[in-house]
SELOVO-818601 format. One record per atom (N, C-alpha, C, O): atom name; z negated, x, y negated. Coordinates in nm, 4 decimals. Each point is the difference from the previous one (the first is absolute). Layout:
R   atom         pz         px         py
R     CA          Z          X          Y
...
END
This chain:
R   atom         pz         px         py
R      N   -11.5557     7.4279    -6.3077
R     CA    -0.1021    -0.0968    -0.0050
R      C     0.0236    -0.0798    -0.1325
R      O     0.0255     0.0605    -0.1041
R      N    -0.0337    -0.1888     0.1086
R     CA     0.0221    -0.0778    -0.1218
R      C    -0.1308     0.0023    -0.0825
R      O    -0.1067     0.0368     0.0491
R      N     0.1203    -0.0774    -0.1755
R     CA    -0.1117     0.0044    -0.0847
R      C    -0.1101    -0.0993     0.0441
R      O    -0.1175     0.0271    -0.0245
R      N     0.1491    -0.1340     0.0846
R     CA    -0.1048    -0.0956     0.0481
R      C    -0.0779     0.0671     0.1169
R      O    -0.1222    -0.0111     0.0098
R      N     0.1954     0.0784     0.0745
R     CA    -0.0657     0.0627     0.1162
R      C    -0.0871     0.1158    -0.0519
R      O    -0.1089     0.0219     0.0532
R      N     0.1528     0.0513    -0.1534
R     CA    -0.0757     0.1102    -0.0588
R      C    -0.1300    -0.0573    -0.0621
R      O    -0.1077     0.0582     0.0127
R      N     0.1220    -0.1736    -0.0795
R     CA    -0.1191    -0.0625    -0.0596
R      C    -0.1038    -0.0423     0.1040
R      O    -0.1209     0.0154    -0.0168
R      N     0.1787    -0.0720     0.1298
R     CA    -0.0915    -0.0398     0.1090
R      C    -0.0771     0.1187     0.0623
R      O    -0.1197    -0.0082     0.0276
R      N     0.1969     0.1224    -0.0062
R     CA    -0.0627     0.1220     0.0485
R      C    -0.1060     0.0502    -0.0985
R      O    -0.1099     0.0344     0.0435
R      N     0.1362    -0.0289    -0.1662
R     CA    -0.0960     0.0522    -0.1012
R      C    -0.1218    -0.0931    -0.0048
R      O    -0.1131     0.0479    -0.0083
R      N     0.1346    -0.1836     0.0137
R     CA    -0.1121    -0.0874    -0.0007
R      C    -0.0892     0.0192     0.1286
R      O    -0.1229    -0.0030    -0.0053
R      N     0.1887     0.0214     0.1119
R     CA    -0.0744     0.0206     0.1269
R      C    -0.0848     0.1312    -0.0034
R      O    -0.1151     0.0049     0.0433
R      N     0.1796     0.0982    -0.0967
R     CA    -0.0700     0.1294    -0.0139
R      C    -0.1223    -0.0098    -0.0906
R      O    -0.1071     0.0535     0.0286
R      N     0.1281    -0.1237    -0.1379
R     CA    -0.1024    -0.0093    -0.1001
R      C    -0.1132    -0.0917     0.0555
R      O    -0.1161     0.0232    -0.0335
R      N     0.1438    -0.1194     0.1115
R     CA    -0.0969    -0.0868     0.0711
R      C    -0.0835     0.0879     0.0907
R      O    -0.1228    -0.0091    -0.0010
R      N     0.1890     0.0964     0.0816
R     CA    -0.0799     0.0908     0.0878
R      C    -0.0785     0.1004    -0.0736
R      O    -0.1069     0.0390     0.0468
R      N     0.1545     0.0079    -0.1646
R     CA    -0.0769     0.1002    -0.0809
R      C    -0.1214    -0.0688    -0.0597
R      O    -0.1084     0.0580    -0.0060
R      N     0.1269    -0.1837    -0.0389
R     CA    -0.1089    -0.0727    -0.0571
R      C    -0.1081    -0.0269     0.1014
R      O    -0.1190     0.0096    -0.0298
R      N     0.1598    -0.0423     0.1455
R     CA    -0.0981    -0.0179     0.1159
R      C    -0.0743     0.1275     0.0246
R      O    -0.1210    -0.0007     0.0227
R      N     0.1960     0.1153    -0.0273
R     CA    -0.0654     0.1286     0.0206
R      C    -0.0984     0.0327    -0.1111
R      O    -0.1074     0.0533     0.0280
R      N     0.1389    -0.0820    -0.1471
R     CA    -0.0977     0.0199    -0.1163
R      C    -0.1223    -0.0906     0.0149
R      O    -0.1128     0.0410    -0.0275
R      N     0.1360    -0.1598     0.0698
R     CA    -0.1150    -0.0920     0.0225
R      C    -0.0896     0.0571     0.1093
R      O    -0.1223     0.0011    -0.0145
R      N     0.1802     0.0451     0.1205
R     CA    -0.0810     0.0533     0.1121
R      C    -0.0752     0.1192    -0.0474
R      O    -0.1179     0.0153     0.0322
R      N     0.1837     0.0733    -0.1104
R     CA    -0.0753     0.1210    -0.0500
R      C    -0.1071    -0.0375    -0.0958
R      O    -0.1033     0.0668    -0.0049
R      N     0.1233    -0.1755    -0.0756
R     CA    -0.1001    -0.0472    -0.0926
R      C    -0.1217    -0.0515     0.0792
R      O    -0.1144     0.0296    -0.0346
R      N     0.1406    -0.1065     0.1406
R     CA    -0.1105    -0.0521     0.0793
R      C    -0.0778     0.1124     0.0566
R      O    -0.1230    -0.0038    -0.0032
R      N     0.1904     0.1088     0.0574
R     CA    -0.0685     0.1131     0.0550
R      C    -0.0865     0.0679    -0.1027
R      O    -0.1125     0.0398     0.0304
R      N     0.1628    -0.0256    -0.1529
R     CA    -0.0749     0.0644    -0.1122
R      C    -0.1229    -0.0818    -0.0339
R      O    -0.1055     0.0576    -0.0266
R      N     0.1151    -0.1927     0.0265
R     CA    -0.1162    -0.0839    -0.0285
R      C    -0.1032     0.0207     0.1081
R      O    -0.1192     0.0129    -0.0280
R      N     0.1648    -0.0096     0.1506
R     CA    -0.0946     0.0238     0.1150
R      C    -0.0713     0.1397    -0.0211
R      O    -0.1213     0.0121     0.0171
R      N     0.1963     0.0838    -0.0520
R     CA    -0.0600     0.1344    -0.0142
R      C    -0.1048     0.0024    -0.1131
R      O    -0.1094     0.0555     0.0096
R      N     0.1553    -0.1227    -0.1189
R     CA    -0.0985    -0.0089    -0.1167
R      C    -0.1260    -0.0752     0.0433
R      O    -0.1090     0.0419    -0.0388
R      N     0.1166    -0.1470     0.1144
R     CA    -0.1152    -0.0719     0.0461
R      C    -0.0839     0.0915     0.0867
R      O    -0.1228    -0.0011    -0.0096
R      N     0.1917     0.0860     0.1006
R     CA    -0.0655     0.0873     0.0924
R      C    -0.0781     0.1086    -0.0860
R      O    -0.1076     0.0444     0.0399
R      N     0.1627    -0.0054    -0.1531
R     CA    -0.0570     0.1104    -0.0809
R      C    -0.1298    -0.0526    -0.0577
R      O    -0.0849     0.0829    -0.0329
R      N     0.0615    -0.2075     0.0178
R     CA    -0.1311    -0.0470    -0.0556
R      C    -0.1136     0.0262     0.0865
R      O    -0.1129     0.0080    -0.0485
R      N     0.1358     0.0073     0.1837
R     CA    -0.1134     0.0231     0.0912
R      C     0.0087     0.1212     0.0798
R      O    -0.0951     0.0301     0.0722
R      N     0.2016     0.0443    -0.0776
R     CA     0.0119     0.1276     0.0706
R      C     0.1003     0.0907    -0.0725
R      O     0.0753    -0.0456    -0.0861
R      N    -0.0753     0.1692     0.1209
R     CA     0.0945     0.0923    -0.0653
R      C     0.1346     0.0002     0.0705
R      O     0.0107    -0.0201     0.1210
R      N     0.0937     0.0444    -0.2043
R     CA     0.1354    -0.0035     0.0586
R      C     0.0483     0.1439     0.0283
R      O    -0.0436     0.0961    -0.0633
R      N     0.1320    -0.0862     0.1574
R     CA     0.0639     0.1327     0.0225
R      C     0.0947     0.0306    -0.1050
R      O     0.0350    -0.0881    -0.0785
R      N     0.0118     0.2135     0.0709
R     CA     0.0947     0.0399    -0.1004
R      C     0.1303    -0.0778     0.0167
R      O     0.0656    -0.0333    -0.0987
R      N    -0.0282     0.0042     0.2234
R     CA     0.1248    -0.0761     0.0198
R      C    -0.0159    -0.1425    -0.0569
R      O     0.0929    -0.0510    -0.0626
R      N    -0.2010    -0.0094     0.0819
R     CA    -0.0253    -0.1345    -0.0472
R      C     0.0003     0.0033    -0.1538
R      O     0.0591    -0.0876    -0.0630
R      N    -0.1216     0.1832     0.0048
R     CA    -0.0042     0.0087    -0.1465
R      C     0.1395     0.0162    -0.0529
R      O     0.0339    -0.0589    -0.1026
R      N     0.0509     0.1396     0.1713
R     CA     0.1372     0.0215    -0.0402
R      C     0.0825    -0.1303     0.0070
R      O     0.0869    -0.0236    -0.0840
R      N    -0.1157    -0.0614     0.1865
R     CA     0.0720    -0.1266     0.0132
R      C    -0.0318    -0.0878    -0.1141
R      O     0.0877    -0.0654    -0.0563
R      N    -0.2194     0.0627     0.0192
R     CA    -0.0435    -0.0846    -0.1171
R      C     0.0676     0.0470    -0.1244
R      O     0.0524    -0.0810    -0.0765
R      N    -0.0520     0.2107     0.0536
R     CA     0.0603     0.0565    -0.1203
R      C     0.1447    -0.0346    -0.0154
R      O     0.0466    -0.0365    -0.1079
R      N     0.0256     0.0489     0.2203
R     CA     0.1433    -0.0288     0.0003
R      C     0.0240    -0.1462    -0.0289
R      O     0.0896    -0.0346    -0.0771
R      N    -0.1702    -0.0534     0.1394
R     CA     0.0218    -0.1407    -0.0246
R      C    -0.0363    -0.0413    -0.1366
R      O     0.0677    -0.0861    -0.0563
R      N    -0.1697     0.1409    -0.0018
R     CA    -0.0345    -0.0349    -0.1414
R      C     0.1121     0.0517    -0.0985
R      O     0.0306    -0.0651    -0.0999
R      N     0.0266     0.1795     0.1311
R     CA     0.1151     0.0441    -0.0805
R      C     0.1154    -0.0965     0.0153
R      O     0.0691    -0.0300    -0.0975
R      N    -0.0464    -0.0208     0.2220
R     CA     0.1166    -0.0875     0.0204
R      C    -0.0267    -0.1318    -0.0776
R      O     0.0938    -0.0563    -0.0564
R      N    -0.2162     0.0075     0.0525
R     CA    -0.0325    -0.1226    -0.0787
R      C     0.0226     0.0265    -0.1429
R      O     0.0515    -0.0880    -0.0690
R      N    -0.0863     0.2048     0.0167
R     CA     0.0191     0.0340    -0.1409
R      C     0.1480     0.0118    -0.0338
R      O     0.0396    -0.0276    -0.1132
R      N     0.0428     0.0683     0.2096
R     CA     0.1469     0.0075    -0.0215
R      C     0.0578    -0.1335     0.0069
R      O     0.0985    -0.0248    -0.0696
R      N    -0.1509    -0.0675     0.1489
R     CA     0.0654    -0.1304     0.0152
R      C    -0.0184    -0.0908    -0.1289
R      O     0.0826    -0.0858    -0.0312
R      N    -0.1934     0.1109    -0.0380
R     CA    -0.0257    -0.0876    -0.1179
R      C     0.1044     0.0197    -0.1094
R      O     0.0476    -0.1005    -0.0527
R      N    -0.0091     0.2193     0.0151
R     CA     0.1070     0.0161    -0.1002
R      C     0.1334    -0.0563     0.0504
R      O     0.0726    -0.0637    -0.0762
R      N    -0.0403     0.0864     0.2025
R     CA     0.1260    -0.0406     0.0571
R      C     0.0043    -0.1537    -0.0032
R      O     0.1057    -0.0580    -0.0251
R      N    -0.2174    -0.0070     0.0498
R     CA    -0.0053    -0.1421     0.0063
R      C     0.0117    -0.0562    -0.1441
R      O     0.0661    -0.1012    -0.0231
R      N    -0.1297     0.1674    -0.0690
R     CA     0.0061    -0.0349    -0.1424
R      C     0.1440    -0.0017    -0.0500
R      O     0.0464    -0.0954    -0.0625
R      N     0.0255     0.2109     0.0946
R     CA     0.1399     0.0110    -0.0457
R      C     0.0814    -0.1106     0.0669
R      O     0.0807    -0.0649    -0.0667
R      N    -0.0996     0.0419     0.1954
R     CA     0.0732    -0.1064     0.0696
R      C    -0.0171    -0.1357    -0.0626
R      O     0.0940    -0.0792    -0.0064
R      N    -0.2147     0.0523    -0.0402
R     CA    -0.0276    -0.1297    -0.0585
R      C     0.0483    -0.0194    -0.1424
R      O    -0.0017    -0.1122    -0.0508
R      N     0.0443     0.2176    -0.0138
R     CA     0.0598    -0.0085    -0.1385
R      C     0.1313    -0.0675     0.0122
R      O     0.0657     0.0047     0.1040
R      N    -0.0248    -0.0725    -0.2190
R     CA     0.1356    -0.0549    -0.0010
R      C     0.1068     0.1153     0.0261
R      O     0.0035     0.0980    -0.0744
R      N     0.0770    -0.1113     0.1738
R     CA     0.0985     0.0983     0.0328
R      C    -0.0616     0.1126     0.0806
R      O     0.0653     0.1019     0.0226
R      N    -0.1839    -0.1169     0.0195
R     CA    -0.0799     0.1068     0.0727
R      C     0.0651     0.0248     0.1409
R      O    -0.0031     0.1119     0.0513
R      N     0.0591    -0.2144     0.0064
R     CA     0.0756     0.0167     0.1339
R      C     0.1104     0.0952    -0.0176
R      O     0.0312     0.0725     0.0945
R      N     0.0346    -0.0657    -0.2136
R     CA     0.1089     0.0886    -0.0220
R      C    -0.0553     0.1448    -0.0452
R      O     0.0570     0.1040     0.0327
R      N    -0.1650    -0.1079    -0.1053
R     CA    -0.0549     0.1218    -0.0494
R      C    -0.0711     0.0828     0.1025
R      O     0.0025     0.1229    -0.0058
R      N    -0.0684    -0.1913     0.1033
R     CA    -0.0819     0.0811     0.0970
R      C     0.0872     0.0910     0.0878
R      O    -0.0402     0.1143     0.0220
R      N     0.1573    -0.1568     0.0301
R     CA     0.0806     0.1032     0.0725
R      C     0.0366     0.1178    -0.0818
R      O     0.0066     0.1102     0.0546
R      N     0.0184    -0.1245    -0.1837
R     CA     0.0307     0.1090    -0.0870
R      C    -0.1225     0.0924    -0.0157
R      O     0.0152     0.1221     0.0040
R      N    -0.1305    -0.1758    -0.0208
R     CA    -0.1242     0.0784    -0.0065
R      C    -0.0282     0.0736     0.1307
R      O    -0.0535     0.1109     0.0001
R      N     0.0901    -0.1743     0.1110
R     CA    -0.0210     0.0591     0.1269
R      C     0.0901     0.1248     0.0147
R      O    -0.0425     0.0998     0.0583
R      N     0.1644    -0.1051    -0.1100
R     CA     0.0951     0.1122     0.0082
R      C    -0.0587     0.1154    -0.0947
R      O     0.0031     0.1177     0.0362
R      N    -0.0528    -0.1545    -0.1498
R     CA    -0.0546     0.1020    -0.0911
R      C    -0.1388     0.0511     0.0436
R      O    -0.0285     0.1191    -0.0122
R      N    -0.0545    -0.2059     0.0610
R     CA    -0.1310     0.0389     0.0313
R      C    -0.0263    -0.0552     0.1512
R      O    -0.0569    -0.1077     0.0177
R      N     0.0974     0.1802     0.0779
R     CA    -0.0171    -0.0518     0.1374
R      C    -0.1469    -0.0209     0.0458
R      O    -0.0314    -0.0808     0.0874
R      N    -0.0557     0.1607    -0.1541
R     CA    -0.1450    -0.0062     0.0469
R      C    -0.0702    -0.1215    -0.0552
R      O    -0.1209    -0.0139     0.0185
R      N     0.1945    -0.0778    -0.0882
R     CA    -0.0572    -0.1228    -0.0506
R      C    -0.0325    -0.1017     0.1118
R      O    -0.0800    -0.0918    -0.0181
R      N     0.1438     0.1117     0.1316
R     CA    -0.0239    -0.0913     0.1119
R      C    -0.1087     0.0436     0.0915
R      O    -0.0187     0.1205     0.0170
R      N    -0.0557    -0.2109     0.0441
R     CA    -0.0983     0.0339     0.1033
R      C     0.0655     0.0749     0.1124
R      O     0.1222    -0.0051     0.0141
R      N    -0.2004     0.0754     0.0674
R     CA     0.0522     0.0854     0.1072
R      C     0.0800    -0.0740     0.1024
R      O     0.1000     0.0547     0.0466
R      N    -0.1351    -0.1736    -0.0078
R     CA     0.0787    -0.0818     0.0964
R      C     0.1328    -0.0265    -0.0453
R      O     0.0923    -0.0052     0.0812
R      N    -0.0728    -0.0134    -0.2125
R     CA     0.1360    -0.0328    -0.0573
R      C     0.0783     0.1275    -0.0251
R      O     0.1213    -0.0062    -0.0197
R      N    -0.1867     0.1214     0.0200
R     CA     0.0747     0.1274    -0.0202
R      C     0.0666     0.0460     0.1246
R      O     0.0997     0.0718    -0.0080
R      N    -0.1512    -0.1108     0.1295
R     CA     0.0632     0.0377     0.1227
R      C     0.1366    -0.0598     0.0079
R      O     0.0212    -0.1167    -0.0330
R      N     0.0714     0.1977     0.0772
R     CA     0.1405    -0.0407     0.0208
R      C     0.0600    -0.0463    -0.1309
R      O     0.0904    -0.0834     0.0061
R      N    -0.1305     0.1279    -0.1229
R     CA     0.0528    -0.0310    -0.1251
R      C     0.1390     0.0393    -0.0101
R      O     0.0780    -0.0660    -0.0687
R      N    -0.0386     0.1784     0.1382
R     CA     0.1325     0.0470    -0.0032
R      C     0.0941    -0.0949     0.0686
R      O     0.1156    -0.0140    -0.0398
R      N    -0.1641    -0.0506     0.1419
R     CA     0.0859    -0.0983     0.0731
R      C     0.0412    -0.1184    -0.0883
R      O     0.1120    -0.0504     0.0079
R      N    -0.2130     0.0052    -0.0976
R     CA     0.0307    -0.1159    -0.0816
R      C     0.1025     0.0344    -0.1082
R      O     0.0748    -0.0876    -0.0434
R      N    -0.0700     0.2161    -0.0018
R     CA     0.0908     0.0451    -0.1003
R      C     0.1430     0.0073     0.0517
R      O     0.0960    -0.0232    -0.0734
R      N    -0.0846     0.0555     0.2001
R     CA     0.1338     0.0178     0.0530
R      C     0.0787    -0.1289     0.0124
R      O     0.1150     0.0018     0.0438
END
């Protein structure tokens, strides 16, 4: 696979992962709204907890990416600290490295 094809594949994967994160965030917002007038199940509470953790992970990764040279630094940080990425981006991380 040429480097241009690899870049296209990675961009497509990241687009799908970003869409998944947005879907999960919308679900978390819905559950938070639901919690204002009824109680949530343990499963729903866990979904909210996971999504809030993902949001907290995304903020430092975005901050690093926005720094000058951050686009080069972020992959290095991901190798050193793989948990810095939200859960949707951690799936199939091994495939991206290969």
